[in-house]
Each structure stands twice: as C-alpha cells, then as structure tokens.
C-alpha positions in Angstrom: 83.1 99.5 100.0 84.0 99.6 103.7 83.8 103.3 104.7 87.5 103.7 104.1 86.9 102.7 100.5 83.9 104.9 100.1 85.8 107.9 101.4 88.8 107.3 99.1 86.7 107.7 96.0 86.3 111.3 96.8 90.1 111.7 96.6 90.0 110.8 92.9 88.8 114.3 92.3 92.0 116.2 92.7 94.9 115.1 90.6 95.6 113.3 87.3 98.1 111.0 85.7 98.2 108.5 83.0 99.9 105.3 83.9 99.6 103.1 80.8 100.6 99.6 81.4 100.7 97.2 78.5 102.0 94.1 80.3 101.1 90.8 78.8 100.6 89.3 82.3 97.1 88.3 83.2 95.5 86.9 86.3 95.2 83.1 86.1 95.9 80.0 88.2 99.5 78.8 87.6 99.8 75.2 88.7 103.4 73.9 88.8 104.1 70.6 87.1 103.9 67.7 89.4 101.4 69.2 91.8 98.5 66.9 92.7 95.2 68.8 92.6 92.3 68.0 95.0 89.4 66.2 93.5 87.0 69.0 94.6 88.2 72.4 93.5 86.1 74.5 95.9 87.2 77.6 97.8 85.4 78.7 100.9 86.2 82.4 101.3 85.5 84.6 104.3 84.4 88.1 103.3 84.5 91.3 105.3 80.7 91.3 105.6 77.6 90.1 103.8 77.5 91.1 100.1 74.7 93.6 99.4 74.2 93.5 95.7 75.4 92.0 92.4 74.6 95.2 90.6 78.0 96.9 90.0 76.3 100.3 89.7 74.6 100.0 93.1 77.3 98.2 95.1 78.9 100.2 98.0 80.6 97.6 100.1 83.8 95.6 100.2 82.1 92.3 100.4 80.1 92.9 97.2 83.3 94.1 95.5 85.0 90.9 96.4 82.4 88.9 94.6 82.1 91.3 91.7 85.8 90.9 91.0 85.3 87.2 90.5 82.0 87.1 88.6 82.7 90.1 86.4 85.9 91.1 84.6 86.8 94.7 84.2 88.8 96.6 81.5 91.9 96.2 83.7 92.9 94.0 86.7 95.6 94.1 89.3 98.5 91.7 89.8 99.6 90.4 93.1 101.7 93.5 93.7 98.9 95.9 92.9 100.1 96.9 89.4 97.6 97.4 86.6 97.4 94.6 84.1 95.1 93.9 81.1 91.6 92.6 81.9 89.0 92.6 79.2 91.1 95.3 77.5 94.2 93.7 76.0 95.8 97.2 75.6 95.0 100.9 75.7 96.3 104.1 74.2 96.4 107.6 75.6 96.3 110.8 73.5 99.3 113.2 73.7 97.2 115.7 75.8 96.2 112.9 78.2 92.5 113.6 77.7 91.4 110.6 75.6 92.0 107.0 76.6 91.1 104.3 74.0 90.7 100.7 75.2 91.2 97.8 72.8 89.1 94.8 73.9 90.1 91.2 73.5 88.4 89.7 70.4 85.7 87.1 71.0 84.7 88.1 74.5 81.5 86.4 75.7 78.9 86.6 78.4 78.3 83.6 80.6 75.3 82.6 78.4 77.6 82.5 75.4 76.3 85.8 73.8 78.9 88.3 72.5 80.3 90.9 74.9 81.3 94.1 73.1 82.5 97.6 73.9 78.8 98.7 73.5 78.1 96.8 76.8 80.8 98.8 78.6 79.3 102.0 77.2 75.8 101.0 78.3 77.0 100.1 81.8 78.9 103.3 82.4 76.0 105.4 81.1 73.6 103.5 83.3 76.0 104.0 86.2 75.7 107.8 86.1 72.1 108.0 85.0 70.1 109.6 87.8 67.3 107.1 87.2 69.7 104.3 88.4 70.1 105.9 91.8 73.7 104.8 92.1 75.4 106.0 95.3 78.6 105.9 93.3 77.4 107.8 90.3 80.0 110.4 91.1 82.9 108.0 90.6 83.3 108.8 86.9 82.9 112.5 87.7 85.7 112.4 90.2 87.8 110.6 87.5 87.1 113.6 85.2 85.1 111.8 82.6 83.5 114.3 80.2 79.9 115.4 81.1 79.7 112.9 84.0 78.7 115.5 86.6 76.3 117.1 84.2 74.6 113.7 83.6 74.5 113.1 87.3 72.9 116.4 88.0 70.3 115.8 85.3 71.5 118.7 83.1 72.3 116.5 80.1 71.2 113.0 79.0 73.4 110.0 79.7 74.1 109.8 75.9 76.3 112.8 76.4 78.7 111.0 78.7 82.3 110.9 77.4 82.2 107.1 76.9 81.7 105.7 73.4 82.1 102.4 71.7 83.8 103.1 68.4 83.2 99.6 67.3 82.7 96.2 69.0 86.2 96.0 70.4 87.1 99.7 70.9 86.0 101.8 73.8 86.9 105.5 73.9 86.7 107.5 77.1 87.2 111.3 77.0 88.4 113.3 80.1 88.0 116.9 81.0 91.7 117.0 81.9 94.7 114.7 81.9 94.2 112.3 84.8 97.3 110.2 85.5 95.6 107.7 87.7 92.5 107.3 85.5 93.2 103.8 84.1 94.0 102.5 87.6 90.6 103.4 88.9 88.9 101.0 86.4 90.0 97.8 88.1 87.3 98.1 90.8 84.4 95.7 90.7 82.0 98.6 90.3 83.4 99.4 86.9 82.1 96.2 85.4 80.2 95.8 82.1 76.5 95.0 81.9 74.9 93.1 79.0 72.7 95.7 77.3 70.6 93.0 75.7 70.0 91.1 78.9 69.3 94.2 81.0 66.7 95.4 78.5 65.0 92.0 78.7 65.0 91.7 82.5 65.5 95.2 83.9 66.4 95.2 87.6 65.7 91.4 87.7 68.9 91.1 85.7 70.9 90.7 88.9 68.9 87.8 90.3 71.0 84.5 89.9 68.4 83.0 87.6 68.7 85.9 85.1 72.2 87.3 85.7 74.9 87.0 83.0 78.5 88.0 83.8 81.9 87.9 82.1 84.3 86.8 84.9 85.9 83.5 85.6 82.8 82.6 87.7 79.1 83.1 87.6 76.5 83.4 90.3 74.8 80.1 91.1 73.1 80.8 94.5 72.7 83.7 96.8 71.3 83.3 100.3 70.9 86.8 101.7 72.9 87.4 104.9 74.5 83.9 104.7 76.4 83.1 101.5 76.9 83.6 97.8 77.9 80.6 95.7 79.6 81.0 92.3 80.6 78.3 89.8 83.0 78.2 86.9 82.0 80.3 83.8 83.2 78.2 80.9 82.6 81.2 78.6 85.2 83.3 80.4 87.9 84.3 77.9 90.7 82.6 79.9 88.7 79.7 81.3 91.4 77.2 80.3 93.6 78.8 82.9 90.9 78.6 85.7 91.1 75.7 88.1 88.5 76.3 90.7 85.0 74.9 90.0 83.2 76.7 92.8 83.6 79.6 95.3 81.5 79.9 98.4 81.6 83.4 99.9 80.7 83.6 103.6 80.0 87.0 105.1 81.1 86.8 108.8 81.2 90.4 110.2 82.6 89.3 113.5 86.2 88.4 112.9 86.5 86.2 116.0 83.6 84.1 114.7 85.3 84.0 111.2 88.4 82.6 112.8 86.3 79.9 114.5 84.7 79.0 111.2 88.2 78.8 109.7 89.4 76.5 112.5 86.4 74.2 112.1 87.0 73.9 108.3 84.0 76.0 107.3 86.3 78.6 105.7 89.5 78.2 103.8 90.4 81.9 104.1 89.6 84.8 106.4 89.2 88.4 105.5 91.4 89.3 108.5 91.9 88.3 112.2 90.9 90.2 115.4 93.6 92.4 116.8 93.2 90.9 120.2 93.9 87.4 118.8 96.7 88.2 116.4 99.6 87.2 118.7 98.1 83.9 119.7 97.2 83.1 116.1 100.7 83.9 115.0 102.1 81.6 117.6 99.6 78.7 116.9 99.4 79.0 113.1 102.5 80.8 111.9 102.4 79.1 108.4 98.8 80.0 107.8 98.9 83.6 108.9 99.9 86.0 106.2 100.3 89.7 106.3 99.9 92.2 103.4 101.1 95.8 103.6 98.1 97.8 102.4 97.3 101.3 101.5 95.7 102.2 104.8 96.8 104.9 107.3 95.6 106.1 110.7 95.8 109.7 111.8 94.1 112.4 114.0 92.2 115.3 112.4 92.7 118.6 114.2 89.8 121.0 113.6 91.8 123.9 112.3 88.7 126.2 112.4 88.0 125.7 116.1 90.1 127.1 119.0 92.5 126.2 120.3 93.3 123.9 117.4 93.4 126.9 115.1 96.7 127.5 116.8 99.5 125.5 115.0 101.5 125.5 118.2 98.8 123.4 119.9 98.7 121.0 117.0 102.5 120.6 116.8 102.8 120.0 120.6 100.3 117.1 120.4 101.8 115.6 117.2 105.4 115.8 118.6 104.5 113.7 121.7 102.9 110.7 119.9 105.5 108.0 120.1 104.8 106.4 116.7 107.4 103.6 117.0 105.8 102.4 120.3 102.3 102.8 118.9 103.0 100.8 115.7 105.4 98.2 117.1 104.1 97.6 120.6 100.5 98.8 120.9 99.1 97.9 117.5 101.6 95.4 116.1 100.4 93.2 113.2 103.0 94.6 110.8 102.1 98.2 111.3 104.7 100.9 110.5 105.3 104.3 112.2 104.2 107.2 110.0 105.3 110.8 109.9 103.7 111.6 106.6 100.3 110.8 105.0 101.6 108.1 102.6 102.1 104.4 103.6 105.4 102.9 102.3 103.6 100.8 99.7 102.3 103.9 97.8 103.5 104.0 94.2 105.8 107.1 93.7 106.2 107.3 97.5 108.8 109.6 99.1 109.9 108.4 102.5 109.4 111.7 104.2 110.7 112.0 107.8 110.8 115.5 109.4 113.8 116.7 111.3 111.9 116.7 114.6 111.3 113.0 114.3 115.0 112.4 114.8 115.3 114.5 118.0 115.7 113.0 121.4 112.3 112.2 122.8 112.9 114.1 126.1 114.1 117.2 124.2 111.1 116.9 121.9 108.7 116.7 124.9 110.3 119.8 126.4 109.7 121.6 123.0 106.1 120.5 123.0 105.5 121.7 126.6 107.0 125.1 125.6 104.7 125.3 122.6 101.7 124.7 124.8 102.9 127.3 127.3 103.2 129.8 124.5 99.7 129.0 123.5 98.5 129.7 127.0 98.3 126.3 128.6 100.2 125.0 131.7 99.7 122.9 134.8 97.4 125.5 136.3 95.5 125.9 133.1 95.7 122.6 131.2 94.4 122.1 127.7 91.2 120.1 127.9 89.7 118.5 124.8 87.9 115.5 123.5 88.9 112.9 120.9 86.1 111.4 118.8 86.6 107.8 117.7 84.5 104.9 116.5 83.8 101.8 118.6 86.4 99.7 116.9 89.2 97.7 118.7 92.1 99.2 116.8 90.9 102.8 117.2 90.3 102.3 120.9 93.7 100.6 121.5 95.6 103.4 119.8 93.5 106.2 121.4 94.1 104.9 124.9 97.9 104.7 124.3 98.0 108.2 122.8 95.9 109.6 125.6 98.5 108.2 128.1 101.4 109.6 126.1 99.8 113.1 126.1 98.7 113.2 129.7 102.1 111.9 131.0 104.0 114.5 129.1 101.9 117.6 128.6 99.6 119.8 130.6 96.5 118.3 129.1 93.3 116.5 130.1 92.0 114.2 127.3 88.6 112.6 127.1 87.9 109.8 124.7 84.4 109.9 123.2 83.8 106.4 121.8 80.7 106.3 119.6 79.1 103.9 117.2 80.6 103.7 113.7 77.7 105.5 112.0 77.8 108.3 114.6 81.5 108.7 114.1 81.0 109.0 110.4 78.4 111.8 110.8 80.3 113.7 113.5 84.0 113.5 112.6 83.7 116.5 110.2 81.2 118.4 112.4 82.3 122.0 113.2 82.0 121.2 117.0 84.4 118.3 116.9 87.8 119.2 118.3 89.9 116.1 117.4 88.8 113.0 115.5 90.5 109.7 115.1 90.5 108.9 111.4 91.7 106.4 108.8 92.0 106.1 105.1 92.1 103.1 102.8 93.4 104.1 99.3 91.8 102.3 96.4 94.2 103.1 93.6 98.0 103.1 94.1 99.0 106.8 93.8 99.8 109.5 96.3 96.8 111.5 95.2 94.4 109.1 96.8 95.7 110.4 100.2 96.8 114.0 99.4 93.5 114.7 97.6 91.6 114.4 100.9 92.7 117.8 102.2 92.3 120.1 99.2 90.1 123.1 99.9 87.3 121.7 97.8 87.4 118.1 99.1 84.2 117.0 100.9 86.4 114.7 103.0 88.4 117.5 104.5 87.6 116.7 108.2 90.2 119.1 109.6 88.6 122.0 107.6 92.1 122.7 106.3 92.3 125.4 103.6 95.8 126.2 102.2 96.5 127.8 98.8 100.1 126.5 98.7 98.8 122.9 99.3 96.2 123.2 96.6 98.7 124.8 94.2 101.3 122.0 94.7 98.8 119.3 93.9 97.7 121.2 90.8 101.4 121.4 89.7 101.9 117.7 90.3 98.9 117.1 88.0 100.7 118.6 85.1 104.2 117.5 85.9 106.2 116.3 82.9 108.0 113.5 84.7 107.7 111.2 87.6 110.7 112.8 89.2 109.1 116.3 89.0 105.9 114.9 90.4 107.7 113.4 93.4 109.4 116.7 93.9 106.0 118.4 94.3 104.8 115.7 96.6 107.8 116.2 98.8 106.8 119.9 99.1 103.2 118.7 100.0 104.7 116.7 102.8 106.5 119.8 104.0 103.3 121.8 104.1 101.6 119.0 106.1 104.5 119.1 108.6 104.5 122.9 108.8 100.8 123.2 109.4 100.2 119.9 111.2 96.5 119.9 110.5 96.7 116.1 110.9 98.9 113.9 113.1 99.9 110.8 111.1 100.3 107.8 113.3 100.9 104.5 111.5 100.3 102.6 108.3 98.3 99.4 108.6 98.6 95.9 107.3 96.1 93.2 106.6 96.7 89.9 108.5 94.6 87.0 107.2 94.5 83.2 107.4 94.8 80.8 104.4 94.7 77.0 104.6 98.1 75.4 103.4 96.3 73.6 100.5 95.0 76.9 99.1 97.5 78.1 96.5 97.5 81.4 94.6 95.6 83.3 97.3 98.5 84.9 99.2 99.6 88.2 97.7 101.0 91.6 98.4 98.4 93.6 96.5 98.3 96.9 98.6 94.6 97.2 97.6 93.8 93.9 99.2 92.2 92.6 96.1 92.1 88.8 95.8 91.0 86.9 92.7 89.6 83.4 92.9 90.7 82.8 89.3 94.3 82.7 90.6 93.6 79.9 93.0 93.8 76.1 93.0 93.4 73.5 95.8 96.1 71.0 96.4 95.3 67.4 97.3 95.3 67.3 101.1 
C-alpha cells in the first residue's frame, strides 16, 4: 500500500507458522442501549491518499486497501487489537503437517446484487490474482506465502489452474502450501485478498470494477467514485451481517497533505483523519486532547549500513555509530507522538515479541561514547582523519527531523563529518539499496503481526536486504524458528536472532512509531489499537450531536 506496506510483503517469504483462531467474535457496530443515534449515519473518512483502484488484484496502495476492507469482506478480518477473527470463513482447519489449510465459509453468503457467493469465487479471484495476464503488481503475494505453484503460475511455467487453491464445494476452500507457514492465515485479512464474482467478471471483464457494474461482498458497496477527489460507498443490505451495520454511507476523501486534511477536519468536511503532521502534533494535542488518538503500530525506523562498502564493512564503525544514537532523546524529545526507543528490530506491539535490550544500552552514556571513539580509532579514524560519509533519506518531515538530530549526536561525540542527502521519495526508494549508498535512513511497516515480517527483511535471499547483509547463522536461526514445535521455542530462536543483529550491527534500530489521528467525538467504534492500523466502517455508528 504505502511503500512500507509494499516492502513488508517481501518479508512474508521467509518463515512460517500456523496461527489458527476460531474466535466467534466478528467485526460489527455495537451500539449500547440508551444511545441516541444521529439521523444521518454518514462517515466522512480521511484516507492516506487518493484510492487508485477497486480491483483487489491490482491495488498497491494504502488508500485503496482502506476502501477494499469496507466494500469487500475477506476470509478473515482483524479485531481492534489486531488479532485474526473470522470473516467470510466462520472457521478453518490446518493439517498436522501445517501444509493444508481448509476454510469453511459461512452458509448463505451473497454478493451485493443478491447472487450467491461461493468458495469458487475465492478460487477464481486467487487464480486471477497470480495469472500473468492480469498484470498484478502483487502477484507474488501468494508465492511469498508459499501457496503451491504460485511462483510457477506467475512465471508462466504452469497454468493458473495448477495453483494450490481449490473449492471443494460451495462453502469449502482448500489452500495447499509448499511448507508449513505459521503466519499464513494472518496474511489473508488484507483487502487485496478479496473474492471476485466469477459470473460478474466473465460478463463485464475489466469493467467489473466500475461502480455501475461492480458487485462486492462487504458491509458497503461502491456508489460513486470521483477520481482524485472521493469515493462514496453505501450500505450493502446483502452483506451477511447487515443487521449489525449502522452506517448508511461512507465518504472517503483522499488528502495527501496532512495539514490540509487537518483543516478539512476542523471545518467539518472530515470526521476522521489518517494522521496529523508531526509539526502540528503538540498544538493539536493541546487544543483537541479528546479528539486526538494514538495507536501503537507495527512500524520501525532504522539506519541501513552498507556492509559491502568500506568502511561500513567494518563492524567497529557500525557499532560506534549505533552506540552514539541517543534513542530515548530521539523517541521522546525529537519525534514524540508516542514513539518508543528501539534497540532491536521489533516494535513492542509485535506478537511473540521479546523485549531485547543489549548490555551496552544500560551503560553510562559518557562511557559508551568513549567506547565508540575507541572503536573508530581502531578502525583508523580520529580528529586528524575523521570518518566522512553521507546518509540518504527521503524528503519526509519525520525522516529529516530524526536525521538532523542523529547527525548532531554523531558530530558532537565522534570524529565524523556527516552529510545528509535528502532526495525525493521515489529517488530514495531506488537508491537506498544501491551498492554506492553508504548509509540509508529506512523504515518498515509490518502487515501481519509476527516477528517474521521484520526479521525476514534481512535474510540472504531477501530482495529488501538494503544493508546487503549475508549471515548463515541469521538465516539458520530463522529456518529453525519456522519449524519450532512451540511458541516458547520460537521465541528462543528470535532472541538469538536479536543477538546476531546486535553482534553484527548491520542496522541501527532507532524507534518504533505510532499513528496519531483525529476522530470527532460523535464517531463511535473507530478508535482502536490495531497495530496494522486497519479501520472498519462496519464497526462505526454516529451519535446524535
């Protein structure tokens, strides 16, 4: 979705786990007795950007995903804490070897036009997703989730019919995996994993996704789409849980400039914002404390050290720089907004998280600074011969604010001269992994709640391995975690992974992020602590105001 989301899909490739949740809980608006509802049940939602497409197979952005989560339903959903709960699938089974997952759909599911929705529609959608003819940028999603033959279909070596997804009957969908994948079920809550009506698609083709032809299976259906302005959805009375839906309409406004989004919110043109600008956070917190909410999310910021380029191929240089980043000051004073200092790669909200804090993090800052200077001296750098290097970063306020603070920390403590190379976002994306880049500011937004969404970035085969880090021990530990027999054993391997990161210091973790956003007091059911920052309009109702 946003680039952080796009990058995180690649991390799915590495490890596996089967987290089967059979909770009876479902997403729905829960209106307490005695509450007076507003006459007009309309939500005006601010999205990260303009939605790009309503075709789940071709969507690549966070704004499109936000709409897809409302107008489609998926096999599984997330609750307000980010746990997997039943969606269209009322339950699922996992084979003893972990390589076959069987979903049992709710009986009587319907499309928004009243026609039956069956497991065959899911099979059709997934096979279309990976079909090279579709041209999906995310065709590899199922491959990275280890679905049988997904890569072969993508590469055109076998037909889509060979994909390991099959409807056994109208309410049973079976998915076969090449290997046990513990997180597999949790990946299917994304809007891109939505079903498509096979009958309707065969009738309309690509025109299926125009509002006048589109059928969907979520709590809402598309009514209007004004490109680069707004999308309007209305209640889908054929949604399986329509009786628990309260809103009649959702208006999605894409406002890429967050300061403008806040102005729209203040003027009443929006009921919620995607977030707030970092430079306005403190003033908004003071002026509207009861409307500003913060959600701890699966997002981390760190620096990549190019381990294949001198002098950053020297671990002493990497450690000296990492030791002298004051993470507490950076998170609490520089960035703020609920950020938390980070010494490992995992944010605190990660499921199965081990709070790893290396021994050096507990040392006196002055003693640690002296140790860092000594390491640089041993690497050949001193006041007469300082270490000179450039940090690449995107032209984004949070990146720049952190980089300027870290630049000051380094230059006031170490014999270094640091240049900040601020470039446009697309340029940063293209250059952060380039062999010539010395140090790159980076971030990662996990899209399923498991440590592997972060650790998987830096395996030897990962295409997102910007530090060009190759370590057999690291790879082996993650392989062992994939076949661990218990959560405790898995956490043990992850602790060892943290130790490898600390020993090699190929990245310098800085802080985990939060998502501050505004919500009108009369909008109920929107505020949550889902670390994926997924919000469902079907949970919302508008109080009389």
